[in-house]
C-alpha positions as a Markdown table, in Angstrom:
| # | Residue | x | y | z |
|---|---|---|---|---|
| 1 | Met | 0.1 | 0.0 | -0.1 |
| 2 | Ala | 1.4 | 2.9 | -1.2 |
| 3 | Thr | 1.7 | 6.7 | 1.5 |
| 4 | Thr | 1.7 | 10.2 | 0.8 |
| 5 | Arg | 3.5 | 12.2 | 3.3 |
| 6 | Lys | 3.2 | 16.1 | 3.2 |
| 7 | Ala | 4.7 | 19.2 | 4.3 |
| 8 | Thr | 3.8 | 23.1 | 3.4 |
| 9 | Thr | 6.2 | 25.7 | 3.6 |
| 10 | Asn | 5.0 | 29.7 | 3.9 |
| 11 | Trp | 7.7 | 32.1 | 2.8 |
| 12 | Thr | 7.0 | 35.9 | 3.3 |
| 13 | Gly | 9.4 | 38.4 | 1.3 |
| 14 | Asn | 12.7 | 37.8 | -0.8 |
| 15 | Leu | 15.1 | 35.0 | -0.4 |
| 16 | Leu | 17.4 | 37.1 | 1.0 |
| 17 | Glu | 15.6 | 39.2 | 3.3 |
| 18 | Gly | 12.6 | 36.8 | 3.6 |
| 19 | Ser | 11.7 | 33.8 | 6.2 |
| 20 | Gly | 9.5 | 31.3 | 6.4 |
| 21 | Thr | 8.2 | 28.0 | 8.4 |
| 22 | Val | 7.8 | 24.9 | 7.1 |
| 23 | Ala | 5.3 | 22.5 | 8.7 |
| 24 | Leu | 5.2 | 18.6 | 9.1 |
| 25 | Glu | 1.5 | 17.9 | 8.3 |
| 26 | Ser | 1.4 | 14.2 | 8.3 |
| 27 | Ser | 2.8 | 13.6 | 11.4 |
| 28 | Gly | 2.0 | 16.8 | 12.9 |
| 29 | Val | 4.8 | 16.7 | 14.7 |
| 30 | Gly | 6.0 | 20.4 | 14.7 |
| 31 | Ser | 6.8 | 23.5 | 12.3 |
| 32 | Phe | 10.2 | 25.2 | 11.8 |
| 33 | Asp | 11.5 | 28.1 | 11.0 |
| 34 | Val | 13.9 | 28.6 | 7.2 |
| 35 | Ser | 15.9 | 31.4 | 6.1 |
| 36 | Trp | 18.3 | 32.0 | 3.6 |
| 37 | Pro | 20.6 | 32.8 | 6.1 |
| 38 | Ser | 20.0 | 29.5 | 8.2 |
| 39 | Arg | 20.6 | 27.4 | 4.7 |
| 40 | Ala | 23.8 | 29.7 | 3.7 |
| 41 | Glu | 25.3 | 30.4 | 6.9 |
| 42 | Gln | 24.3 | 29.9 | 10.3 |
| 43 | Ala | 21.6 | 27.5 | 11.4 |
| 44 | Asn | 20.7 | 30.2 | 14.1 |
| 45 | Gly | 17.5 | 27.8 | 15.1 |
| 46 | Arg | 16.2 | 27.5 | 12.1 |
| 47 | Thr | 16.0 | 24.5 | 9.8 |
| 48 | Ser | 17.2 | 24.3 | 6.0 |
| 49 | Pro | 15.9 | 22.0 | 3.1 |
| 50 | Glu | 19.5 | 20.1 | 3.5 |
| 51 | Glu | 19.1 | 19.6 | 6.8 |
| 52 | Leu | 15.4 | 18.1 | 6.6 |
| 53 | Ile | 17.1 | 16.1 | 3.6 |
| 54 | Ala | 19.9 | 14.7 | 5.8 |
| 55 | Ala | 16.8 | 13.5 | 8.4 |
| 56 | Ala | 15.2 | 11.8 | 6.0 |
| 57 | His | 17.9 | 9.9 | 4.4 |
| 58 | Ser | 19.9 | 8.9 | 7.8 |
| 59 | Ser | 16.8 | 7.5 | 9.3 |
| 60 | Cys | 15.9 | 6.0 | 5.4 |
| 61 | Tyr | 19.5 | 4.5 | 5.6 |
| 62 | Ser | 19.0 | 3.1 | 8.8 |
| 63 | Met | 16.2 | 1.4 | 8.0 |
| 64 | Ala | 17.5 | 0.3 | 5.0 |
| 65 | Leu | 20.4 | -1.2 | 7.0 |
| 66 | Ser | 18.9 | -2.5 | 9.6 |
| 67 | His | 16.3 | -5.0 | 7.3 |
| 68 | Gly | 19.3 | -5.6 | 4.8 |
| 69 | Leu | 20.8 | -6.9 | 8.2 |
| 70 | Ala | 17.9 | -9.0 | 9.4 |
| 71 | Gln | 17.3 | -10.5 | 6.3 |
| 72 | Ala | 20.8 | -12.1 | 5.9 |
| 73 | Gly | 20.5 | -13.6 | 9.6 |
| 74 | Thr | 22.4 | -10.9 | 11.3 |
| 75 | Pro | 20.0 | -8.5 | 12.9 |
| 76 | Pro | 21.7 | -5.7 | 14.4 |
| 77 | Arg | 21.5 | -4.5 | 18.2 |
| 78 | Thr | 22.3 | -0.7 | 17.1 |
| 79 | Val | 22.2 | 1.2 | 14.1 |
| 80 | Glu | 23.3 | 5.3 | 14.3 |
| 81 | Thr | 23.5 | 6.8 | 10.9 |
| 82 | Ser | 24.2 | 10.9 | 10.3 |
| 83 | Ala | 23.7 | 12.2 | 7.2 |
| 84 | Glu | 25.6 | 15.8 | 6.1 |
| 85 | Val | 24.6 | 17.5 | 3.2 |
| 86 | Thr | 26.7 | 20.3 | 1.5 |
| 87 | Phe | 24.7 | 23.2 | -0.1 |
| 88 | Gln | 26.8 | 25.8 | -1.9 |
| 89 | Pro | 25.0 | 28.8 | -1.9 |
| 90 | Gly | 25.3 | 28.7 | -6.6 |
| 91 | Thr | 26.2 | 25.3 | -6.9 |
| 92 | Gly | 23.2 | 23.8 | -5.1 |
| 93 | Ile | 23.5 | 20.2 | -3.3 |
| 94 | Thr | 27.3 | 19.1 | -4.3 |
| 95 | Gly | 26.8 | 15.9 | -1.9 |
| 96 | Ile | 26.1 | 13.9 | 0.9 |
| 97 | His | 28.0 | 12.0 | 3.4 |
| 98 | Leu | 27.0 | 9.1 | 5.5 |
| 99 | Thr | 28.3 | 7.9 | 8.3 |
| 100 | Val | 27.1 | 4.8 | 10.1 |
| 101 | Arg | 28.3 | 2.4 | 13.1 |
| 102 | Ala | 26.3 | -0.5 | 14.2 |
| 103 | Asp | 26.4 | -3.2 | 16.6 |
| 104 | Val | 26.0 | -6.2 | 14.9 |
| 105 | Pro | 26.6 | -9.7 | 16.5 |
| 106 | Gly | 28.1 | -12.0 | 14.1 |
| 107 | Leu | 29.2 | -9.9 | 11.8 |
| 108 | Asp | 32.7 | -9.2 | 10.2 |
| 109 | Ala | 33.7 | -5.9 | 9.3 |
| 110 | Asp | 34.0 | -7.5 | 5.1 |
| 111 | Ser | 30.5 | -8.2 | 5.0 |
| 112 | Phe | 29.0 | -5.3 | 7.5 |
| 113 | Ala | 30.7 | -2.8 | 4.6 |
| 114 | Ala | 29.0 | -4.7 | 2.2 |
| 115 | Ala | 25.2 | -4.5 | 3.9 |
| 116 | Ala | 26.6 | -0.7 | 4.4 |
| 117 | Glu | 27.3 | -0.1 | 0.7 |
| 118 | Asn | 24.2 | -2.3 | -0.5 |
| 119 | Ala | 21.6 | -0.1 | 1.7 |
| 120 | Lys | 23.1 | 3.0 | 0.8 |
| 121 | Glu | 22.6 | 2.0 | -3.0 |
| 122 | Asn | 19.0 | 0.9 | -2.2 |
| 123 | Cys | 17.1 | 2.9 | 0.2 |
| 124 | Pro | 14.8 | 5.1 | -1.5 |
| 125 | Val | 16.0 | 8.6 | -0.5 |
| 126 | Ser | 19.5 | 7.6 | -1.9 |
| 127 | Gln | 17.4 | 6.4 | -5.2 |
| 128 | Ala | 15.7 | 9.9 | -5.4 |
| 129 | Leu | 18.9 | 11.6 | -4.6 |
| 130 | Ala | 20.8 | 9.7 | -7.4 |
| 131 | Gly | 21.7 | 13.1 | -8.6 |
| 132 | Thr | 24.1 | 13.9 | -6.3 |
| 133 | Thr | 27.4 | 11.9 | -4.8 |
| 134 | Ile | 26.5 | 10.0 | -1.6 |
| 135 | Thr | 29.6 | 8.9 | 0.0 |
| 136 | Leu | 29.6 | 6.3 | 3.0 |
| 137 | Ser | 31.8 | 5.3 | 6.3 |
| 138 | Ala | 31.3 | 2.5 | 8.1 |
| 139 | Glu | 32.1 | 1.0 | 11.0 |
| 140 | Leu | 31.1 | -1.5 | 13.0 |
| 141 | Ala | 30.8 | -1.0 | 17.3 |
């Protein structure tokens, strides 16, 4: 069964001086302020499209890796993933780096590296972001 999720942003003003609020409507977990300075300079308590992409990618990747490991008979105890999305004003998103650390009993480092790479290639968010370079660092806990 397909699902659809919705977020809505209300923006006021021009790009450089304006600001907005993005509401996560499907979950109802909150609204978050956005602005150009929070995107291109310092966050200063506001989010950015890139941070939201990082959140989506790290959670999707963790799910994909956990599923792949369990399917292979080596379910993880824990999987911790961070995603760093690099934004260059005037160019756009120039790359995403995933860093994962997992506790997987009975799995050697080479098998974990292969599973981690497979999850990177097959995570639905990775596939949606295939137009950018995605790199990975993976280690067992």
